[in-house]
Structure formats: C-alpha cells, structure tokens
C-alpha positions in Angstrom: 124.4 76.5 4.8 120.8 77.4 6.1 118.2 75.2 7.4 116.9 73.3 4.6 113.7 71.5 6.4 111.9 74.5 6.8 109.5 75.6 3.8 110.8 79.0 2.5 108.6 82.0 2.8 107.1 83.2 -0.4 106.6 86.9 0.3 104.7 87.2 -3.3 102.1 85.0 -1.9 98.8 86.6 0.2 99.9 88.3 3.2 100.0 85.9 6.4 101.9 85.8 9.9 105.2 84.4 8.0 105.7 87.8 6.3 106.3 89.3 9.7 108.8 89.4 12.5 107.3 89.2 15.9 108.9 92.1 18.0 107.5 93.2 21.5 103.7 92.7 23.0 102.8 96.4 23.4 98.9 95.9 24.6 96.5 93.3 25.8 92.5 93.2 25.3 89.5 91.1 26.0 90.2 88.6 23.1 93.9 89.0 22.2 97.2 91.2 22.1 98.7 93.8 20.2 103.0 93.4 19.5 105.1 95.3 17.1 106.0 93.6 14.0 108.4 94.2 11.1 107.6 93.3 7.6 110.5 90.8 6.5 110.9 92.1 2.8 110.5 95.7 3.3 111.6 96.5 7.2 108.2 98.6 7.9 107.0 98.6 11.3 103.3 98.1 12.3 101.2 97.3 15.1 99.6 93.8 14.7 96.4 93.1 16.7 95.4 89.5 16.9 92.3 88.2 18.3 91.4 84.8 19.3 88.3 83.1 17.5 87.0 81.3 20.1 86.7 84.3 22.2 84.8 86.3 19.7 82.6 83.7 19.4 81.9 83.0 23.0 81.2 86.7 23.7 79.1 87.1 20.5 81.2 90.0 19.0 81.8 88.4 15.8 79.5 91.2 13.8 81.6 93.8 15.6 85.1 92.3 14.7 83.6 92.0 11.1 82.0 95.5 10.9 85.1 97.1 12.1 87.3 95.4 9.5 85.1 96.2 6.7 85.1 100.0 8.1 88.7 100.1 8.2 89.2 99.0 4.5 87.7 102.2 3.2 88.9 104.6 5.9 92.8 106.4 5.3 93.3 109.5 7.2 96.6 111.1 8.7 94.8 111.0 12.0 93.3 107.7 12.1 95.3 104.6 13.2 94.9 103.0 9.5 94.3 99.4 8.7 97.2 98.1 6.5 96.7 94.1 6.5 94.3 91.8 7.3 94.1 87.7 7.5 93.1 84.8 9.7 94.3 81.4 10.2 92.9 78.6 12.2 92.9 80.2 15.7 93.1 83.8 15.3 92.2 87.0 13.5 95.0 89.5 12.5 94.8 93.1 12.0 97.8 95.0 11.0 97.6 98.6 11.6 100.0 102.1 11.5 102.5 101.7 14.7 102.1 104.6 17.2 105.1 104.6 19.1 104.3 107.5 21.3 101.7 105.1 23.4 97.8 106.2 23.9 96.8 109.7 25.4 95.5 107.6 28.9 99.2 106.7 29.4 100.3 110.5 29.4 97.8 112.3 31.1 97.7 109.7 34.1 101.6 110.6 34.2 102.0 114.5 33.5 99.5 117.7 33.4 99.8 119.2 30.0 99.2 123.0 28.7 96.3 124.2 27.0 98.5 124.5 23.7 99.2 121.0 23.6 95.4 120.2 24.4 94.3 122.6 21.8 96.6 120.6 19.3 95.4 117.3 20.3 91.7 118.3 19.9 92.0 120.3 17.0 93.6 116.6 14.9 91.1 114.9 16.8 88.4 117.1 15.2 89.8 116.6 11.9 89.5 113.0 12.2 85.7 113.2 13.3 85.1 115.4 10.4 86.6 112.9 8.1 84.8 109.7 9.4 81.4 111.6 9.5 81.8 112.6 6.3 82.3 108.9 5.5 79.0 108.1 7.3 80.8 106.5 10.5 80.2 107.6 14.1 82.9 106.2 16.4 80.8 106.1 19.4 84.1 105.4 21.8 86.1 108.4 21.8 88.3 108.4 25.0 92.0 108.9 25.9 92.4 105.1 25.6 91.5 105.3 21.7 93.6 108.1 21.3 97.2 107.0 20.1 100.7 109.2 19.7 103.1 108.8 16.8 106.7 109.4 17.5 106.1 112.8 16.4 103.2 113.7 18.4 100.3 113.5 16.3 97.4 111.9 17.8 95.4 109.2 15.8 91.7 108.0 16.7 91.7 104.2 17.0 89.5 101.1 17.9 86.3 101.2 15.5 85.0 98.1 17.4 81.6 99.7 18.2 81.7 102.1 15.6 78.7 102.1 13.2 77.5 103.5 9.9 74.3 105.9 10.0 72.2 107.5 7.7 69.9 110.8 7.6 66.4 109.8 8.7 67.6 106.8 10.6 69.2 107.3 14.0 71.2 104.8 16.1 69.5 103.6 19.2 72.1 101.4 20.3 73.7 102.1 23.8 77.3 101.2 22.9 80.7 102.6 24.2 82.2 103.5 27.2 79.6 105.0 29.7 81.8 107.6 31.2 81.8 109.2 27.8 78.4 108.9 26.2 76.3 111.7 25.7 72.8 112.4 27.3 70.9 111.5 24.3 72.1 108.1 23.7 70.0 107.6 27.0 66.9 109.3 25.9 65.6 106.8 23.7 65.0 109.0 20.5 68.0 108.0 19.0 71.3 110.0 17.8 73.9 110.6 14.9 77.2 111.5 15.0 76.8 114.5 17.3 77.7 112.0 20.4 81.4 112.1 19.3 81.7 115.6 19.6 80.4 115.3 23.5 82.6 112.5 23.7 85.4 114.9 22.6 84.2 117.2 25.3 84.6 114.7 28.1 88.3 113.8 26.6 89.3 117.5 26.6 88.0 118.1 30.3 90.0 115.0 31.4 93.2 116.2 29.6 93.0 119.8 31.4 91.6 118.7 34.7 93.3 115.3 35.1 89.8 113.8 36.2 86.7 113.1 34.3 83.6 115.7 34.5 81.0 112.9 35.3 81.7 110.3 38.4 79.4 108.1 40.0 79.7 104.9 42.4 77.5 102.7 40.5 76.0 102.5 36.8 72.7 104.4 37.6 74.5 107.2 39.4 76.8 107.9 36.6 74.2 107.7 33.9 71.9 110.2 36.1 74.9 112.6 36.4 75.7 112.5 32.6 72.2 113.2 31.8 71.9 116.4 34.1 75.0 117.5 32.2 76.2 119.8 34.9 79.9 119.2 35.3 81.8 121.1 37.7 84.6 123.5 36.1 87.2 123.9 38.7 89.2 127.1 40.0 92.8 125.9 39.4 96.4 126.8 39.6 97.5 127.8 36.9 94.3 129.0 36.0 92.4 127.7 33.0 91.8 130.6 30.3 88.4 131.6 29.6 88.4 130.6 26.0 89.7 127.0 27.0 86.7 126.8 29.8 84.1 128.0 27.0 85.4 125.3 24.6 84.7 122.7 27.2 81.2 123.9 27.9 80.4 124.2 24.3 81.5 120.5 23.7 79.8 119.0 26.9 76.7 120.9 25.9 73.6 119.1 26.7 71.5 120.8 24.0 72.7 119.4 20.7 71.8 122.3 18.8 74.3 124.5 20.7 77.3 122.0 20.8 80.0 122.8 18.7 80.9 120.4 16.0 77.5 118.9 16.1 76.0 121.3 13.4 78.8 122.0 11.2 82.5 121.8 11.6 83.0 125.7 11.1 81.3 126.0 14.6 84.2 124.3 16.1 87.0 125.7 13.8 85.5 129.4 14.6 85.4 129.1 18.4 87.9 131.5 19.9 89.8 128.8 21.4 90.5 127.0 17.9 90.3 130.0 16.0 93.9 130.7 15.6 94.6 127.1 14.0 95.1 126.6 10.3 92.6 123.4 9.8 94.1 122.8 6.2 97.8 123.2 7.4 97.1 121.0 10.3 95.5 118.1 8.5 98.6 118.1 6.2 100.7 117.9 9.0 102.5 120.9 8.3 101.9 122.5 12.0 104.7 120.9 14.3 103.1 119.3 17.5 103.3 121.0 20.9 104.3 117.7 22.8 106.7 115.1 21.5 106.8 111.7 23.2 110.0 110.8 24.7 112.2 108.4 22.4 114.4 107.5 25.2 111.6 105.8 27.1 108.8 103.3 26.7 105.4 104.9 26.0 103.7 101.5 27.1 103.3 98.8 29.7 106.6 96.7 29.4 105.1 93.9 31.6 103.0 92.7 28.7 105.9 91.4 26.7 107.5 89.4 29.8 103.7 88.0 30.2 103.8 86.4 26.6 107.1 84.9 27.3 106.3 83.6 30.5 102.5 82.8 31.4 101.2 82.1 27.9 100.4 78.7 27.2 100.8 78.9 23.8 102.7 82.3 22.3 102.2 83.5 19.3 105.0 82.1 16.9 105.7 83.2 13.5 104.9 79.6 11.6 102.7 79.1 8.5 99.2 78.1 9.9 97.1 76.4 7.3 93.6 77.2 7.3 91.5 74.0 8.1 87.9 73.3 7.7 85.9 73.2 10.6 84.9 69.6 11.9 81.4 68.8 10.7 78.7 68.7 13.3 77.3 66.0 14.8 73.9 65.0 14.4 73.3 65.2 18.3 75.0 68.7 18.6 73.7 71.3 21.1 72.0 74.4 20.0 74.9 76.0 21.4 77.2 73.9 19.4 75.1 74.9 16.4 75.4 78.7 17.0 79.3 78.6 17.9 79.6 76.6 14.3 77.4 79.4 12.5 79.6 81.9 14.0 83.0 80.2 13.0 81.8 80.0 9.4 80.8 83.9 9.4 84.1 84.7 10.4 85.8 82.3 7.9 83.6 83.6 5.1 83.1 87.4 6.0 86.6 88.2 7.6 88.2 88.8 4.4 91.8 89.5 3.7 93.2 93.2 2.7 96.3 94.7 1.5 96.8 98.5 1.7 99.1 98.5 -1.2 96.3 97.4 -3.6 93.2 99.7 -1.8 91.8 102.6 -3.4 89.9 104.4 -1.1 87.4 105.6 -3.4 84.3 103.9 -1.8 82.3 105.6 0.9 82.5 103.6 4.2 79.2 103.5 5.4 78.1 102.5 1.8 80.6 99.7 1.9 79.4 98.4 5.5 75.8 98.9 4.7 73.8 95.6 4.4 77.2 93.3 4.9 76.9 92.4 8.4 73.7 91.6 10.4 71.8 94.3 12.0 72.9 95.7 15.4 71.9 94.7 18.5 72.1 95.7 21.8 74.7 93.8 24.1 74.7 94.1 27.7 76.9 93.6 30.5 76.3 93.3 34.2 79.8 94.3 35.3 80.5 97.1 37.4 82.5 100.1 35.6 86.1 100.7 36.4 86.6 104.2 37.7 89.4 104.3 34.7 88.6 102.8 31.6 90.9 99.9 30.6 93.6 101.9 28.9 95.2 99.0 27.0 92.1 97.4 25.3 92.6 97.2 21.7 89.6 95.3 21.3 86.6 97.9 22.1 84.9 99.3 25.2 82.6 97.1 27.3 79.1 97.2 26.8 76.7 98.9 29.1 74.7 97.2 32.1 70.9 96.6 32.0 70.9 98.9 34.8 72.3 101.9 33.1 69.9 101.5 30.1 66.9 101.4 32.4 68.0 104.5 34.4 65.7 107.6 34.3 67.2 110.2 32.2 64.8 113.0 33.5 62.4 115.0 31.5 62.6 113.8 28.0 63.8 116.2 25.2 62.7 116.2 21.6 64.9 117.4 19.2 64.5 117.8 15.3 67.0 116.1 13.1 70.6 117.8 12.6 69.5 118.6 9.1 66.9 120.9 10.1 68.9 122.2 13.2 71.8 123.5 10.5 69.1 124.9 8.3 67.6 127.1 11.2 71.1 128.2 12.4 72.2 131.6 11.2 75.5 131.5 9.2 77.9 134.1 8.5 79.3 132.7 5.1 82.0 130.5 6.7 85.1 130.0 4.9 85.3 127.1 2.5 87.4 123.9 3.8 87.8 121.1 1.6 86.6 117.5 3.2 89.9 116.1 2.5 93.2 117.1 1.1 93.6 113.8 -1.1 92.3 110.5 -1.5 95.2 108.6 -0.2 96.3 110.3 2.7 99.5 108.6 4.5 101.4 105.7 4.0 103.5 104.1 6.6 107.0 105.1 6.7 109.9 102.8 8.6 110.5 104.4 12.3 113.9 103.2 14.1 113.8 99.1 14.3 112.7 98.2 17.7 115.4 96.3 19.7 114.2 92.9 20.7 114.5 91.5 24.4 117.6 89.4 24.9 118.1 86.7 27.9 121.1 86.4 29.7 121.7 84.3 33.3 121.5 86.5 36.2 123.9 86.0 39.1 121.1 84.8 41.3 120.7 81.8 39.0 117.7 82.8 37.1 117.0 84.6 33.8 117.1 88.4 33.6 115.0 89.9 30.6 117.3 92.7 29.2 116.6 95.4 26.8 119.1 96.6 24.2 118.4 100.3 24.9 116.8 100.6 27.9 117.9 98.4 30.9 116.4 95.5 32.3 112.7 95.1 32.7 112.6 96.5 36.4 114.1 99.7 35.5 111.7 100.1 32.7 108.9 99.7 34.6 110.3 102.2 37.0 110.4 104.6 34.0 106.9 104.2 33.3 105.1 104.0 36.6 103.2 107.1 37.5 104.9 109.5 40.0 102.9 110.7 43.2 101.3 114.0 42.7 102.5 115.5 45.7 106.1 114.2 45.3 106.2 112.1 48.4 107.6 109.1 46.9 110.6 110.9 45.3 113.2 109.7 47.7 112.3 106.2 47.3 112.5 106.2 43.6 115.9 108.0 43.5 117.4 105.7 46.1 116.2 102.6 43.8 117.5 104.5 40.6 121.2 104.6 42.5 122.0 101.1 42.8 120.4 98.2 44.4 123.1 97.2 47.2 124.3 98.8 50.4 127.2 100.6 48.7 125.0 101.9 45.5 125.5 105.4 46.7 129.1 105.4 45.7 128.3 104.9 42.1 126.3 108.2 42.1 127.9 111.7 41.6 127.2 114.5 44.0 124.1 116.7 43.3 123.3 114.8 40.0 119.7 113.4 41.4 118.9 116.8 42.4 120.0 118.9 39.2 116.5 120.1 37.5 115.1 118.3 34.4 114.8 120.3 31.4 111.0 121.5 30.8 109.2 119.2 27.9 107.3 121.6 25.5 103.8 121.2 26.1 104.0 119.9 29.7 103.3 121.8 33.0 104.6 118.9 35.0 103.9 115.8 36.6 100.4 114.7 37.0 98.6 117.3 39.7 100.9 120.1 38.6 97.6 122.0 37.7 96.3 121.9 41.4 92.6 122.1 41.9 91.9 125.0 44.6 87.7 124.9 44.6 
C-alpha cells in the first residue's frame, strides 16, 4: 500500500518543483544553487537553477533576473544552454536548463593544457553561438570560461545571460557590465558599444585556453583597467610552440581597433581566418563534426563539495514539496521607504517572472524584440569589492558588477569610431560564401543522459556518517580526483600514497608497478596544467 496521506502529483498541471526528482548539487552562486534534477514522468535530466527571491530583492537584481528569463524564452541553439522550464514559489525563482555533464571550461583549463585543435573547435562553436545571439539582437557581455559549459560529448555551450542585453542599431549600450578582466576597451571609452565586445571576450578566453593565464592582469581595478585599455598583451614563447595562425587569431580577436577585430565586422572575417578556415561551419552547427576533447564520464566534472554542503550546512535544504504561492502581506501604514521598495520589487517578480515550458514554445519571435520595453531601463550597478584574480567558476547567477574606481579610471586618448554598419560598408569584400543564419527554427531537444546515481548514507567505522556515491567511491576520493594537480609534478608522490590506502599496511594492497604505468593520452590534451611551458 502506498502513502495515502500525501497529495498525489498531477503531472498535467503547470510545471512546478514537484514534477522533478532532486539529485546532486553541482554549483553555487550569489543567490542560489544549481542541481541536477529529473522529470518524474519522462526521466529526462536537467539542471535546476534556484534563486532566493529575498537575495535578488536585497541586491537590486530583479531587473537582470527578469531580463535573463525573457531572453532565454526566445533563444534556442545547439551551442547555448537553453531554457526548458521556469516557475516560482514563495521563496525561490526556478530556471530549468539543459544539463551539461562535462563541467565548465574553467574547470578543465585549470587542470589540463589543451592542444590548438581542441581550442580551435571550442572557439568555432562559440563563434556560432555568438553569431546566433547577435542575429537575435542580444549581446552577452560576459563571455568567459566560467560561462562556457561542456556537454557529455564535448560540445561547448554558452550559458549565463544574467548581464546580457538587447541592442539596436544607432542606440549603443553604455552600461559597464560583465567581468572586468574580459571587458573590451571600448566599454571604458564612454562612447557606447554593440556586439563587438563579445568577440574581444572570446579572444581573451582563447588566450587563456592557450597560455593558461589571462592576457591582462593588475593588482587593483585601476591597474587592470589601464592594462586593458592599452590592449598590449604579451604573447609568450612556449614549448611546445604556439603556431603562427593560432597566434594571429588571438591578436585579431584581442584587437583594440574594432574596425580590424575579426567577427566584429562580419562573421565571414572570423570563418575566413587561416586558423579557422579549415572548419565547415555549417556542418559544425549541425553537430556533424566530432569534438576533439571529450570530458571523462568516469570522473565528476564539478566540485563535489556542494552536495555535502547542502546536506550538512544548509538551514533549509531545497525539498521537492508542493509550495503554494501566497500573496505577500500588505504593507503597514508606517512602513519605511526600504520596506516599500522591497515590496515593489517582490510584486514585480511575482507578475513579470512568468512560467515557461519549452514543449509549448515556437521560437519564432526575435529575442530583442520580445525583451525590449518589457523590463525597466538598464542602469549601472557598481560594486566596491576587489576583483578576484580568478573569476568564481561556479557562479550561475552572473558576474559581479564593476567598482566605481574601475569606471572612473583613465582610458588614455579618446578614440572615436563610426557605427559598425558604416565600417562594414567601408570594408572591401570579396564575395564571401553565403552561410545560413541558422539551420532550423528549433535546434535541439534534450535527450535523456545516464541517470546520476544519488548519494547514500552508511555508518562509518568511526561512528559518523559516510557519504558514498554509487559509482565514484567516497567524497574524499571524489575530491581527490577533481583537485588540480601541481604543474611541476611535485605532489605526485603524496597523491599516489593516499590512493594506495589510508592505513599503514595499505601498500600491501597495491600491485607492483601499477601506479607507475603510463596513462593513455587523452585526445586534445597536451598534459596536465602547465604542459605548455612558457619560456619567455
């Protein structure tokens, strides 16, 4: 007999949290977390991004969340992390998106060095994603390794549209939004910008994938801003060396002059570059070209501590229970201005964060047209916190705004550029090959990947509770697999000793020579982080 006290879940109702089985937590952001979920009726797995309403209101980020939700409703592409469902309850906003089991690009480049072929494949797929969103009138403004996710097959997907914006010809954007280390120089000039900033960010990302470090550094916001505006990164001599076509591709993307930046004045300037010329972009967009690097299916590609944190440290873990939307309490007559403002923002969320179901979507409306005029005008949100040398690679909620000092920093001599439409007309063209803007209206539908095995509890010999994964061992072993290896290999002996066993007699269980046997080389991987040595 079943439990007759609980209310049965009616899966024909509007999608809500009760329609999903909650599995592992795989990410954490400023306002909430990301976890794997499974539809109870179809068995399809997705990534659930849940965001606390109170945190969104407190940080004045309501507009960004609503704008992101509206954009994603009208975007669907093989190389985007597409929205599948959205809904809300009393405490949270929920975005259900495509599940990417391969982890983010930051996770991989911090642990391994990759070949030029692998980097070329990633940049080409991302270029297709940028062409698509730009054709929809959307500029991402936060392209970086943290927001690039890999699926289980090795294809990359652009994610996190939290600071993205719609744009129109003749109405340049002026907001300084995104991650400082990836912003283009024109963002600081004050004359406005369009979608060309995404191509600069793509170049910074490519540089980081090749060299394992960013092209622009600084001990403060002011110093980093001045370095970016100077736009004179170092291109190192390495072993193995970086090829000239690859080097030229990086310099052509990280180009201060927008009139010379490939991609900015036409997609053909990117596809015709010698480094990318060998790629059939039409076949690439149809996913008919196999990825170079495929993430391991035997190891986790994300930080395993988030699941444990949710279990042990969260005061109110997310539970799959029906939550009825209750109206907010009426304001008191003596409410403060802060309480009045918070009430307005909560009401804005309740009315403008609408439910979405991808099975009912048509994707026949331009994203920029759908977003324009539906949310309040954008304004600059400034932050006074110091920038981290490495951007937080687990943030599903967007990038931190910039500091006032970064905005006010001197950008050197002012440069005035005509609109991009005039630039395109002025450039000599040699009858570029016609490429369709997209293959179809609706590109991709989620397919059911392997069901993740949930964690189980069992008492340990010491009397505590040990978290055990069905396929990957204990949490300590799992963390051991995902921790970055030292670049010089100085820590290998310690790692091997731990894997051999935790007891004094653990060495008896190891077979002679097993730990010293060479591992098979992964396609697209040069070696561990630092394998491409910088000589000068």
